[in-house]
Biopython code that builds the backbone (N, CA, C, O; Angstrom):
import numpy as np
from Bio.PDB.StructureBuilder import StructureBuilder

atoms = [
    (1, "MET", "N", (-1.500, -20.669, -18.196)),
    (1, "MET", "CA", (-1.141, -19.345, -17.691)),
    (1, "MET", "C", (-1.107, -19.378, -16.165)),
    (1, "MET", "O", (-2.058, -19.832, -15.529)),
    (2, "THR", "N", (-0.033, -18.905, -15.592)),
    (2, "THR", "CA", (0.100, -18.851, -14.142)),
    (2, "THR", "C", (-0.714, -17.683, -13.598)),
    (2, "THR", "O", (-0.624, -16.558, -14.088)),
    (3, "THR", "N", (-1.506, -17.975, -12.578)),
    (3, "THR", "CA", (-2.296, -16.927, -11.945)),
    (3, "THR", "C", (-1.493, -16.323, -10.803)),
    (3, "THR", "O", (-0.982, -17.040, -9.943)),
    (4, "ILE", "N", (-1.385, -14.988, -10.803)),
    (4, "ILE", "CA", (-0.707, -14.280, -9.713)),
    (4, "ILE", "C", (-1.750, -13.433, -9.012)),
    (4, "ILE", "O", (-2.480, -12.669, -9.644)),
    (5, "ARG", "N", (-1.811, -13.579, -7.693)),
    (5, "ARG", "CA", (-2.712, -12.766, -6.881)),
    (5, "ARG", "C", (-1.870, -11.982, -5.894)),
    (5, "ARG", "O", (-0.948, -12.524, -5.284)),
    (6, "ILE", "N", (-2.186, -10.709, -5.739)),
    (6, "ILE", "CA", (-1.498, -9.874, -4.755)),
    (6, "ILE", "C", (-2.564, -9.281, -3.857)),
    (6, "ILE", "O", (-3.541, -8.697, -4.326)),
    (7, "ARG", "N", (-2.363, -9.439, -2.559)),
    (7, "ARG", "CA", (-3.309, -8.841, -1.615)),
    (7, "ARG", "C", (-2.532, -8.317, -0.420)),
    (7, "ARG", "O", (-1.381, -8.695, -0.202)),
    (8, "LYS", "N", (-3.163, -7.450, 0.349)),
    (8, "LYS", "CA", (-2.519, -6.946, 1.559)),
    (8, "LYS", "C", (-2.379, -8.112, 2.535)),
    (8, "LYS", "O", (-3.341, -8.834, 2.800)),
    (9, "ALA", "N", (-1.175, -8.283, 3.063)),
    (9, "ALA", "CA", (-0.954, -9.339, 4.059)),
    (9, "ALA", "C", (-1.551, -8.881, 5.386)),
    (9, "ALA", "O", (-1.341, -7.745, 5.810)),
    (10, "GLU", "N", (-2.284, -9.758, 6.027)),
    (10, "GLU", "CA", (-2.921, -9.411, 7.298)),
    (10, "GLU", "C", (-1.883, -9.263, 8.397)),
    (10, "GLU", "O", (-0.890, -9.990, 8.425)),
    (11, "GLY", "N", (-2.114, -8.316, 9.307)),
    (11, "GLY", "CA", (-1.283, -8.184, 10.499)),
    (11, "GLY", "C", (0.058, -7.504, 10.243)),
    (11, "GLY", "O", (0.256, -6.810, 9.245)),
    (12, "THR", "N", (0.967, -7.731, 11.185)),
    (12, "THR", "CA", (2.293, -7.116, 11.156)),
    (12, "THR", "C", (3.331, -8.191, 10.861)),
    (12, "THR", "O", (3.263, -9.292, 11.407)),
    (13, "TRP", "N", (4.292, -7.871, 9.999)),
    (13, "TRP", "CA", (5.326, -8.811, 9.572)),
    (13, "TRP", "C", (6.704, -8.258, 9.890)),
    (13, "TRP", "O", (6.936, -7.052, 9.802)),
    (14, "THR", "N", (7.630, -9.161, 10.267)),
    (14, "THR", "CA", (9.017, -8.758, 10.478)),
    (14, "THR", "C", (9.928, -9.620, 9.623)),
    (14, "THR", "O", (9.587, -10.744, 9.252)),
    (15, "VAL", "N", (11.097, -9.067, 9.318)),
    (15, "VAL", "CA", (12.169, -9.844, 8.694)),
    (15, "VAL", "C", (13.394, -9.663, 9.564)),
    (15, "VAL", "O", (13.747, -8.545, 9.940)),
    (16, "ARG", "N", (14.051, -10.793, 9.886)),
    (16, "ARG", "CA", (15.246, -10.792, 10.732)),
    (16, "ARG", "C", (16.382, -11.503, 10.015)),
    (16, "ARG", "O", (16.175, -12.435, 9.238)),
    (17, "SER", "N", (17.583, -11.033, 10.302)),
    (17, "SER", "CA", (18.774, -11.712, 9.803)),
    (17, "SER", "C", (19.848, -11.634, 10.861)),
    (17, "SER", "O", (20.143, -10.559, 11.384)),
    (18, "GLY", "N", (20.440, -12.789, 11.179)),
    (18, "GLY", "CA", (21.492, -12.814, 12.189)),
    (18, "GLY", "C", (21.040, -12.245, 13.515)),
    (18, "GLY", "O", (21.834, -11.645, 14.239)),
    (19, "GLY", "N", (19.754, -12.429, 13.844)),
    (19, "GLY", "CA", (19.234, -11.932, 15.112)),
    (19, "GLY", "C", (18.787, -10.486, 15.068)),
    (19, "GLY", "O", (18.091, -10.039, 15.979)),
    (20, "ALA", "N", (19.166, -9.729, 14.025)),
    (20, "ALA", "CA", (18.781, -8.320, 13.933)),
    (20, "ALA", "C", (17.463, -8.194, 13.156)),
    (20, "ALA", "O", (17.237, -8.912, 12.183)),
    (21, "VAL", "N", (16.612, -7.285, 13.594)),
    (21, "VAL", "CA", (15.381, -7.004, 12.867)),
    (21, "VAL", "C", (15.716, -6.025, 11.744)),
    (21, "VAL", "O", (16.158, -4.904, 11.997)),
    (22, "LEU", "N", (15.500, -6.460, 10.503)),
    (22, "LEU", "CA", (15.768, -5.599, 9.342)),
    (22, "LEU", "C", (14.564, -4.750, 8.977)),
    (22, "LEU", "O", (14.693, -3.693, 8.359)),
    (23, "GLY", "N", (13.397, -5.228, 9.369)),
    (23, "GLY", "CA", (12.205, -4.464, 9.038)),
    (23, "GLY", "C", (10.984, -5.006, 9.731)),
    (23, "GLY", "O", (10.916, -6.178, 10.104)),
    (24, "GLU", "N", (10.007, -4.114, 9.896)),
    (24, "GLU", "CA", (8.710, -4.491, 10.455)),
    (24, "GLU", "C", (7.677, -3.629, 9.759)),
    (24, "GLU", "O", (7.866, -2.423, 9.603)),
    (25, "THR", "N", (6.588, -4.249, 9.342)),
    (25, "THR", "CA", (5.566, -3.487, 8.617)),
    (25, "THR", "C", (4.182, -4.062, 8.843)),
    (25, "THR", "O", (4.009, -5.260, 9.067)),
    (26, "SER", "N", (3.207, -3.180, 8.779)),
    (26, "SER", "CA", (1.804, -3.637, 8.726)),
    (26, "SER", "C", (1.255, -3.365, 7.320)),
    (26, "SER", "O", (0.047, -3.437, 7.092)),
    (27, "ASN", "N", (2.159, -3.051, 6.380)),
    (27, "ASN", "CA", (1.766, -2.775, 4.996)),
    (27, "ASN", "C", (2.352, -3.779, 4.012)),
    (27, "ASN", "O", (2.562, -3.452, 2.844)),
    (28, "ALA", "N", (2.617, -4.996, 4.473)),
    (28, "ALA", "CA", (3.178, -6.021, 3.595)),
    (28, "ALA", "C", (2.151, -6.470, 2.565)),
    (28, "ALA", "O", (0.943, -6.374, 2.782)),
    (29, "LEU", "N", (2.657, -6.961, 1.443)),
    (29, "LEU", "CA", (1.823, -7.565, 0.412)),
    (29, "LEU", "C", (2.121, -9.058, 0.352)),
    (29, "LEU", "O", (3.262, -9.480, 0.542)),
    (30, "GLU", "N", (1.090, -9.850, 0.087)),
    (30, "GLU", "CA", (1.270, -11.292, -0.091)),
    (30, "GLU", "C", (1.022, -11.611, -1.555)),
    (30, "GLU", "O", (-0.056, -11.348, -2.089)),
    (31, "LEU", "N", (2.033, -12.179, -2.194)),
    (31, "LEU", "CA", (1.925, -12.548, -3.601)),
    (31, "LEU", "C", (1.818, -14.063, -3.692)),
    (31, "LEU", "O", (2.686, -14.790, -3.208)),
    (32, "SER", "N", (0.744, -14.526, -4.319)),
    (32, "SER", "CA", (0.551, -15.956, -4.560)),
    (32, "SER", "C", (0.687, -16.196, -6.050)),
    (32, "SER", "O", (0.067, -15.510, -6.862)),
    (33, "GLU", "N", (1.509, -17.182, -6.403)),
    (33, "GLU", "CA", (1.767, -17.486, -7.808)),
    (33, "GLU", "C", (1.581, -18.971, -8.034)),
    (33, "GLU", "O", (2.386, -19.783, -7.578)),
    (34, "GLY", "N", (0.503, -19.331, -8.748)),
    (34, "GLY", "CA", (0.247, -20.732, -9.046)),
    (34, "GLY", "C", (0.238, -21.593, -7.797)),
    (34, "GLY", "O", (-0.448, -21.279, -6.825)),
    (35, "ASP", "N", (1.011, -22.694, -7.822)),
    (35, "ASP", "CA", (1.069, -23.631, -6.699)),
    (35, "ASP", "C", (2.189, -23.312, -5.717)),
    (35, "ASP", "O", (2.373, -24.042, -4.743)),
    (36, "LEU", "N", (2.947, -22.232, -5.952)),
    (36, "LEU", "CA", (4.076, -21.893, -5.074)),
    (36, "LEU", "C", (3.572, -21.337, -3.750)),
    (36, "LEU", "O", (2.457, -20.823, -3.659)),
    (37, "ASP", "N", (4.420, -21.449, -2.717)),
    (37, "ASP", "CA", (4.073, -20.848, -1.429)),
    (37, "ASP", "C", (3.972, -19.335, -1.597)),
    (37, "ASP", "O", (4.737, -18.747, -2.362)),
    (38, "PRO", "N", (3.029, -18.693, -0.884)),
    (38, "PRO", "CA", (2.918, -17.234, -0.968)),
    (38, "PRO", "C", (4.229, -16.568, -0.505)),
    (38, "PRO", "O", (4.937, -17.091, 0.356)),
    (39, "VAL", "N", (4.526, -15.422, -1.090)),
    (39, "VAL", "CA", (5.727, -14.659, -0.750)),
    (39, "VAL", "C", (5.290, -13.314, -0.176)),
    (39, "VAL", "O", (4.403, -12.653, -0.715)),
    (40, "ILE", "N", (5.931, -12.922, 0.930)),
    (40, "ILE", "CA", (5.636, -11.641, 1.563)),
    (40, "ILE", "C", (6.592, -10.586, 1.008)),
    (40, "ILE", "O", (7.809, -10.770, 1.008)),
    (41, "TYR", "N", (6.022, -9.489, 0.540)),
    (41, "TYR", "CA", (6.806, -8.352, 0.036)),
    (41, "TYR", "C", (6.683, -7.192, 1.019)),
    (41, "TYR", "O", (5.580, -6.787, 1.386)),
    (42, "PHE", "N", (7.834, -6.665, 1.439)),
    (42, "PHE", "CA", (7.900, -5.562, 2.398)),
    (42, "PHE", "C", (8.091, -4.232, 1.670)),
    (42, "PHE", "O", (8.904, -4.150, 0.749)),
    (43, "PRO", "N", (7.355, -3.188, 2.066)),
    (43, "PRO", "CA", (7.632, -1.871, 1.497)),
    (43, "PRO", "C", (9.075, -1.474, 1.826)),
    (43, "PRO", "O", (9.536, -1.657, 2.953)),
    (44, "ARG", "N", (9.769, -0.940, 0.847)),
    (44, "ARG", "CA", (11.178, -0.592, 1.026)),
    (44, "ARG", "C", (11.378, 0.385, 2.175)),
    (44, "ARG", "O", (12.381, 0.315, 2.884)),
    (45, "GLU", "N", (10.416, 1.306, 2.365)),
    (45, "GLU", "CA", (10.588, 2.308, 3.432)),
    (45, "GLU", "C", (10.531, 1.682, 4.828)),
    (45, "GLU", "O", (10.917, 2.330, 5.802)),
    (46, "ASP", "N", (10.059, 0.440, 4.946)),
    (46, "ASP", "CA", (9.995, -0.232, 6.246)),
    (46, "ASP", "C", (11.176, -1.184, 6.477)),
    (46, "ASP", "O", (11.192, -1.926, 7.459)),
    (47, "ILE", "N", (12.155, -1.162, 5.580)),
    (47, "ILE", "CA", (13.339, -2.022, 5.687)),
    (47, "ILE", "C", (14.566, -1.152, 5.955)),
    (47, "ILE", "O", (14.711, -0.071, 5.383)),
    (48, "ALA", "N", (15.444, -1.635, 6.831)),
    (48, "ALA", "CA", (16.705, -0.927, 7.116)),
    (48, "ALA", "C", (17.653, -1.170, 5.937)),
    (48, "ALA", "O", (18.481, -2.080, 5.970)),
    (49, "MET", "N", (17.518, -0.342, 4.899)),
    (49, "MET", "CA", (18.264, -0.542, 3.661)),
    (49, "MET", "C", (19.775, -0.430, 3.856)),
    (49, "MET", "O", (20.539, -0.899, 3.013)),
    (50, "ALA", "N", (20.215, 0.181, 4.951)),
    (50, "ALA", "CA", (21.655, 0.290, 5.220)),
    (50, "ALA", "C", (22.310, -1.086, 5.335)),
    (50, "ALA", "O", (23.517, -1.213, 5.130)),
    (51, "PHE", "N", (21.526, -2.116, 5.662)),
    (51, "PHE", "CA", (22.067, -3.479, 5.802)),
    (51, "PHE", "C", (22.077, -4.238, 4.478)),
    (51, "PHE", "O", (22.618, -5.340, 4.398)),
    (52, "LEU", "N", (21.482, -3.652, 3.440)),
    (52, "LEU", "CA", (21.369, -4.355, 2.154)),
    (52, "LEU", "C", (22.300, -3.738, 1.120)),
    (52, "LEU", "O", (22.353, -2.518, 0.961)),
    (53, "ASP", "N", (23.026, -4.590, 0.426)),
    (53, "ASP", "CA", (23.921, -4.160, -0.648)),
    (53, "ASP", "C", (23.450, -4.810, -1.932)),
    (53, "ASP", "O", (23.283, -6.028, -1.997)),
    (54, "ARG", "N", (23.236, -3.996, -2.955)),
    (54, "ARG", "CA", (22.814, -4.541, -4.250)),
    (54, "ARG", "C", (23.942, -5.399, -4.826)),
    (54, "ARG", "O", (25.117, -5.044, -4.728)),
    (55, "THR", "N", (23.573, -6.527, -5.424)),
    (55, "THR", "CA", (24.561, -7.404, -6.050)),
    (55, "THR", "C", (24.378, -7.344, -7.563)),
    (55, "THR", "O", (23.486, -6.660, -8.064)),
    (56, "SER", "N", (25.223, -8.058, -8.276)),
    (56, "SER", "CA", (25.124, -8.059, -9.734)),
    (56, "SER", "C", (24.101, -9.087, -10.240)),
    (56, "SER", "O", (23.805, -9.133, -11.434)),
    (57, "LYS", "N", (23.569, -9.903, -9.338)),
    (57, "LYS", "CA", (22.628, -10.946, -9.761)),
    (57, "LYS", "C", (21.299, -10.343, -10.207)),
    (57, "LYS", "O", (20.765, -9.439, -9.565)),
    (58, "THR", "N", (20.778, -10.856, -11.312)),
    (58, "THR", "CA", (19.420, -10.535, -11.751)),
    (58, "THR", "C", (18.772, -11.819, -12.248)),
    (58, "THR", "O", (19.461, -12.736, -12.696)),
    (59, "THR", "N", (17.469, -11.882, -12.171)),
    (59, "THR", "CA", (16.730, -13.008, -12.745)),
    (59, "THR", "C", (15.539, -12.428, -13.503)),
    (59, "THR", "O", (15.138, -11.285, -13.285)),
    (60, "HIS", "N", (14.987, -13.242, -14.392)),
    (60, "HIS", "CA", (13.835, -12.794, -15.167)),
    (60, "HIS", "C", (12.657, -13.731, -14.914)),
    (60, "HIS", "O", (12.788, -14.953, -14.994)),
    (61, "CYS", "N", (11.529, -13.147, -14.614)),
    (61, "CYS", "CA", (10.272, -13.898, -14.490)),
    (61, "CYS", "C", (9.366, -13.441, -15.621)),
    (61, "CYS", "O", (9.143, -12.241, -15.786)),
    (62, "PRO", "N", (8.836, -14.386, -16.411)),
    (62, "PRO", "CA", (7.978, -13.978, -17.528)),
    (62, "PRO", "C", (6.702, -13.266, -17.074)),
    (62, "PRO", "O", (6.081, -12.554, -17.863)),
    (63, "HIS", "N", (6.306, -13.449, -15.814)),
    (63, "HIS", "CA", (5.067, -12.853, -15.312)),
    (63, "HIS", "C", (5.288, -11.552, -14.566)),
    (63, "HIS", "O", (4.409, -10.691, -14.540)),
    (64, "LYS", "N", (6.480, -11.400, -13.947)),
    (64, "LYS", "CA", (6.719, -10.233, -13.095)),
    (64, "LYS", "C", (7.776, -9.282, -13.648)),
    (64, "LYS", "O", (7.740, -8.089, -13.345)),
    (65, "GLY", "N", (8.719, -9.783, -14.454)),
    (65, "GLY", "CA", (9.756, -8.921, -15.005)),
    (65, "GLY", "C", (11.130, -9.299, -14.479)),
    (65, "GLY", "O", (11.367, -10.451, -14.114)),
    (66, "ASP", "N", (12.042, -8.316, -14.440)),
    (66, "ASP", "CA", (13.422, -8.555, -14.011)),
    (66, "ASP", "C", (13.599, -8.207, -12.542)),
    (66, "ASP", "O", (13.194, -7.136, -12.090)),
    (67, "ALA", "N", (14.208, -9.127, -11.804)),
    (67, "ALA", "CA", (14.445, -8.917, -10.371)),
    (67, "ALA", "C", (15.906, -8.548, -10.140)),
    (67, "ALA", "O", (16.812, -9.109, -10.757)),
    (68, "SER", "N", (16.114, -7.595, -9.241)),
    (68, "SER", "CA", (17.450, -7.233, -8.762)),
    (68, "SER", "C", (17.623, -7.841, -7.379)),
    (68, "SER", "O", (16.657, -7.982, -6.628)),
    (69, "TYR", "N", (18.858, -8.199, -7.049)),
    (69, "TYR", "CA", (19.121, -8.878, -5.769)),
    (69, "TYR", "C", (19.994, -8.042, -4.849)),
    (69, "TYR", "O", (20.753, -7.175, -5.281)),
    (70, "PHE", "N", (19.855, -8.342, -3.551)),
    (70, "PHE", "CA", (20.601, -7.648, -2.508)),
    (70, "PHE", "C", (21.155, -8.672, -1.531)),
    (70, "PHE", "O", (20.504, -9.671, -1.225)),
    (71, "SER", "N", (22.367, -8.413, -1.042)),
    (71, "SER", "CA", (22.920, -9.209, 0.055)),
    (71, "SER", "C", (22.639, -8.467, 1.355)),
    (71, "SER", "O", (22.536, -7.241, 1.378)),
    (72, "ILE", "N", (22.517, -9.237, 2.442)),
    (72, "ILE", "CA", (22.312, -8.641, 3.764)),
    (72, "ILE", "C", (23.633, -8.721, 4.503)),
    (72, "ILE", "O", (24.190, -9.805, 4.677)),
    (73, "ALA", "N", (24.134, -7.575, 4.937)),
    (73, "ALA", "CA", (25.379, -7.521, 5.710)),
    (73, "ALA", "C", (25.046, -7.056, 7.115)),
    (73, "ALA", "O", (24.530, -5.956, 7.317)),
    (74, "ASN", "N", (25.353, -7.919, 8.094)),
    (74, "ASN", "CA", (25.219, -7.475, 9.477)),
    (74, "ASN", "C", (26.510, -7.806, 10.205)),
    (74, "ASN", "O", (27.443, -8.338, 9.604)),
    (75, "LYS", "N", (26.574, -7.497, 11.489)),
    (75, "LYS", "CA", (27.862, -7.608, 12.185)),
    (75, "LYS", "C", (28.421, -9.032, 12.215)),
    (75, "LYS", "O", (29.633, -9.215, 12.331)),
    (76, "SER", "N", (27.559, -10.030, 12.115)),
    (76, "SER", "CA", (28.055, -11.399, 12.233)),
    (76, "SER", "C", (28.271, -12.104, 10.894)),
    (76, "SER", "O", (29.021, -13.078, 10.831)),
    (77, "SER", "N", (27.625, -11.628, 9.815)),
    (77, "SER", "CA", (27.727, -12.378, 8.563)),
    (77, "SER", "C", (27.221, -11.561, 7.382)),
    (77, "SER", "O", (26.624, -10.496, 7.537)),
    (78, "VAL", "N", (27.483, -12.102, 6.197)),
    (78, "VAL", "CA", (26.884, -11.570, 4.973)),
    (78, "VAL", "C", (26.094, -12.708, 4.340)),
    (78, "VAL", "O", (26.631, -13.797, 4.134)),
    (79, "THR", "N", (24.838, -12.468, 4.035)),
    (79, "THR", "CA", (24.004, -13.458, 3.357)),
    (79, "THR", "C", (23.825, -12.977, 1.924)),
    (79, "THR", "O", (23.124, -11.999, 1.663)),
    (80, "GLU", "N", (24.475, -13.685, 0.998)),
    (80, "GLU", "CA", (24.475, -13.277, -0.412)),
    (80, "GLU", "C", (23.106, -13.434, -1.055)),
    (80, "GLU", "O", (22.406, -14.420, -0.822)),
    (81, "ASN", "N", (22.735, -12.458, -1.859)),
    (81, "ASN", "CA", (21.509, -12.517, -2.667)),
    (81, "ASN", "C", (20.292, -12.965, -1.850)),
    (81, "ASN", "O", (19.529, -13.834, -2.271)),
    (82, "ALA", "N", (20.131, -12.352, -0.674)),
    (82, "ALA", "CA", (19.104, -12.773, 0.273)),
    (82, "ALA", "C", (17.765, -12.062, 0.074)),
    (82, "ALA", "O", (16.761, -12.443, 0.677)),
    (83, "ALA", "N", (17.752, -11.031, -0.770)),
    (83, "ALA", "CA", (16.509, -10.301, -1.002)),
    (83, "ALA", "C", (16.429, -9.945, -2.472)),
    (83, "ALA", "O", (17.446, -9.815, -3.153)),
    (84, "TRP", "N", (15.195, -9.788, -2.954)),
    (84, "TRP", "CA", (15.039, -9.359, -4.340)),
    (84, "TRP", "C", (13.934, -8.324, -4.440)),
    (84, "TRP", "O", (13.071, -8.203, -3.570)),
    (85, "SER", "N", (13.998, -7.578, -5.546)),
    (85, "SER", "CA", (13.045, -6.519, -5.791)),
    (85, "SER", "C", (12.828, -6.394, -7.293)),
    (85, "SER", "O", (13.761, -6.534, -8.084)),
    (86, "TYR", "N", (11.584, -6.130, -7.670)),
    (86, "TYR", "CA", (11.285, -5.834, -9.068)),
    (86, "TYR", "C", (11.235, -4.312, -9.195)),
    (86, "TYR", "O", (10.252, -3.684, -8.802)),
    (87, "GLU", "N", (12.296, -3.724, -9.747)),
    (87, "GLU", "CA", (12.402, -2.268, -9.832)),
    (87, "GLU", "C", (11.384, -1.701, -10.810)),
    (87, "GLU", "O", (10.871, -0.599, -10.612)),
    (88, "ASP", "N", (11.092, -2.456, -11.866)),
    (88, "ASP", "CA", (10.166, -2.003, -12.896)),
    (88, "ASP", "C", (9.284, -3.193, -13.296)),
    (88, "ASP", "O", (9.409, -3.718, -14.402)),
    (89, "PRO", "N", (8.387, -3.615, -12.382)),
    (89, "PRO", "CA", (7.612, -4.835, -12.642)),
    (89, "PRO", "C", (6.614, -4.642, -13.788)),
    (89, "PRO", "O", (6.270, -3.521, -14.162)),
    (90, "LYS", "N", (6.169, -5.769, -14.325)),
    (90, "LYS", "CA", (5.134, -5.730, -15.362)),
    (90, "LYS", "C", (3.856, -5.111, -14.788)),
    (90, "LYS", "O", (3.613, -5.142, -13.581)),
    (91, "GLU", "N", (3.065, -4.557, -15.678)),
    (91, "GLU", "CA", (1.873, -3.812, -15.277)),
    (91, "GLU", "C", (0.929, -4.623, -14.383)),
    (91, "GLU", "O", (0.343, -4.081, -13.446)),
    (92, "GLU", "N", (0.781, -5.920, -14.673)),
    (92, "GLU", "CA", (-0.157, -6.758, -13.900)),
    (92, "GLU", "C", (0.244, -6.895, -12.432)),
    (92, "GLU", "O", (-0.599, -7.202, -11.589)),
    (93, "VAL", "N", (1.518, -6.672, -12.117)),
    (93, "VAL", "CA", (1.994, -6.821, -10.730)),
    (93, "VAL", "C", (2.626, -5.513, -10.238)),
    (93, "VAL", "O", (3.534, -5.526, -9.407)),
    (94, "ALA", "N", (2.138, -4.398, -10.759)),
    (94, "ALA", "CA", (2.729, -3.087, -10.449)),
    (94, "ALA", "C", (2.740, -2.774, -8.949)),
    (94, "ALA", "O", (3.550, -1.965, -8.496)),
    (95, "GLN", "N", (1.852, -3.405, -8.177)),
    (95, "GLN", "CA", (1.796, -3.125, -6.731)),
    (95, "GLN", "C", (3.103, -3.471, -6.016)),
    (95, "GLN", "O", (3.401, -2.885, -4.975)),
    (96, "ILE", "N", (3.898, -4.419, -6.558)),
    (96, "ILE", "CA", (5.114, -4.833, -5.844)),
    (96, "ILE", "C", (6.298, -3.902, -6.100)),
    (96, "ILE", "O", (7.368, -4.094, -5.522)),
    (97, "LYS", "N", (6.121, -2.898, -6.959)),
    (97, "LYS", "CA", (7.199, -1.919, -7.169)),
    (97, "LYS", "C", (7.488, -1.237, -5.829)),
    (97, "LYS", "O", (6.566, -0.891, -5.091)),
    (98, "GLY", "N", (8.775, -1.048, -5.524)),
    (98, "GLY", "CA", (9.140, -0.413, -4.265)),
    (98, "GLY", "C", (9.072, -1.351, -3.070)),
    (98, "GLY", "O", (9.121, -0.907, -1.923)),
    (99, "HIS", "N", (8.959, -2.655, -3.337)),
    (99, "HIS", "CA", (8.896, -3.659, -2.273)),
    (99, "HIS", "C", (10.066, -4.643, -2.405)),
    (99, "HIS", "O", (10.647, -4.800, -3.479)),
    (100, "LEU", "N", (10.389, -5.290, -1.302)),
    (100, "LEU", "CA", (11.439, -6.309, -1.259)),
    (100, "LEU", "C", (10.862, -7.608, -0.725)),
    (100, "LEU", "O", (10.004, -7.603, 0.158)),
    (101, "ALA", "N", (11.338, -8.718, -1.267)),
    (101, "ALA", "CA", (11.019, -10.040, -0.737)),
    (101, "ALA", "C", (12.333, -10.703, -0.343)),
    (101, "ALA", "O", (13.397, -10.321, -0.830)),
    (102, "PHE", "N", (12.258, -11.690, 0.533)),
    (102, "PHE", "CA", (13.460, -12.292, 1.098)),
    (102, "PHE", "C", (13.503, -13.788, 0.855)),
    (102, "PHE", "O", (12.476, -14.467, 0.887)),
    (103, "VAL", "N", (14.714, -14.297, 0.611)),
    (103, "VAL", "CA", (14.955, -15.729, 0.460)),
    (103, "VAL", "C", (15.025, -16.292, 1.881)),
    (103, "VAL", "O", (15.918, -15.937, 2.650)),
    (104, "LEU", "N", (14.092, -17.162, 2.223)),
    (104, "LEU", "CA", (14.060, -17.725, 3.568)),
    (104, "LEU", "C", (15.189, -18.736, 3.715)),
    (104, "LEU", "O", (15.428, -19.552, 2.825)),
    (105, "SER", "N", (15.885, -18.671, 4.857)),
    (105, "SER", "CA", (17.038, -19.552, 5.082)),
    (105, "SER", "C", (17.275, -19.647, 6.594)),
    (105, "SER", "O", (16.511, -19.111, 7.396)),
    (106, "GLU", "N", (18.356, -20.347, 6.955)),
    (106, "GLU", "CA", (18.734, -20.422, 8.375)),
    (106, "GLU", "C", (18.953, -19.033, 8.943)),
    (106, "GLU", "O", (18.637, -18.782, 10.106)),
    (107, "SER", "N", (19.497, -18.119, 8.127)),
    (107, "SER", "CA", (19.871, -16.804, 8.642)),
    (107, "SER", "C", (18.843, -15.711, 8.337)),
    (107, "SER", "O", (18.988, -14.587, 8.817)),
    (108, "VAL", "N", (17.820, -16.016, 7.557)),
    (108, "VAL", "CA", (16.810, -15.008, 7.228)),
    (108, "VAL", "C", (15.418, -15.571, 7.523)),
    (108, "VAL", "O", (15.019, -16.597, 6.972)),
    (109, "LYS", "N", (14.695, -14.884, 8.395)),
    (109, "LYS", "CA", (13.363, -15.332, 8.804)),
    (109, "LYS", "C", (12.339, -14.220, 8.554)),
    (109, "LYS", "O", (12.570, -13.061, 8.899)),
    (110, "VAL", "N", (11.219, -14.587, 7.956)),
    (110, "VAL", "CA", (10.089, -13.681, 7.782)),
    (110, "VAL", "C", (8.956, -14.259, 8.605)),
    (110, "VAL", "O", (8.577, -15.417, 8.430)),
    (111, "GLU", "N", (8.409, -13.436, 9.518)),
    (111, "GLU", "CA", (7.384, -13.942, 10.425)),
    (111, "GLU", "C", (6.276, -12.931, 10.624)),
    (111, "GLU", "O", (6.497, -11.720, 10.582)),
    (112, "GLN", "N", (5.085, -13.449, 10.840)),
    (112, "GLN", "CA", (3.971, -12.595, 11.249)),
    (112, "GLN", "C", (4.033, -12.498, 12.761)),
    (112, "GLN", "O", (4.186, -13.506, 13.450)),
    (113, "VAL", "N", (3.911, -11.261, 13.284)),
    (113, "VAL", "CA", (4.002, -11.064, 14.742)),
    (113, "VAL", "C", (2.659, -10.688, 15.335)),
    (113, "VAL", "O", (2.553, -10.486, 16.544)),
]
sb = StructureBuilder()
sb.init_structure("model")
sb.init_model(0)
sb.init_chain("A")
sb.init_seg("    ")
for serial, (resi, resn, name, xyz) in enumerate(atoms, 1):
    if name == "N":
        sb.init_residue(resn, " ", resi, " ")
    sb.init_atom(name, np.array(xyz, "f"), 0.0, 1.0, " ", f" {name:<3s}", serial, name[0])
structure = sb.get_structure()
């Protein structure tokens, strides 16, 4: 059985894409799942949702539920399926409802500030 731990991420976190700051929060959650690197989840209200477009992609996690994906569109580029959210997560991970996580890449950076 994979162990999932969710705790408040310490400090302030930002997410940037194409040089633009998409969000900054001191209310991020850190989700640790088994041996995987921890993932930072941002409260949706702290993200500039105008830059995110929902895509048709979905994935299923047996521990967390179904994830919906979003592309990030900014003036210089579109990064496909760069963020995900569990709209209706399983009860054990209910804290991540209303939060977004980001696929780290050349164009998307999540950093503690």
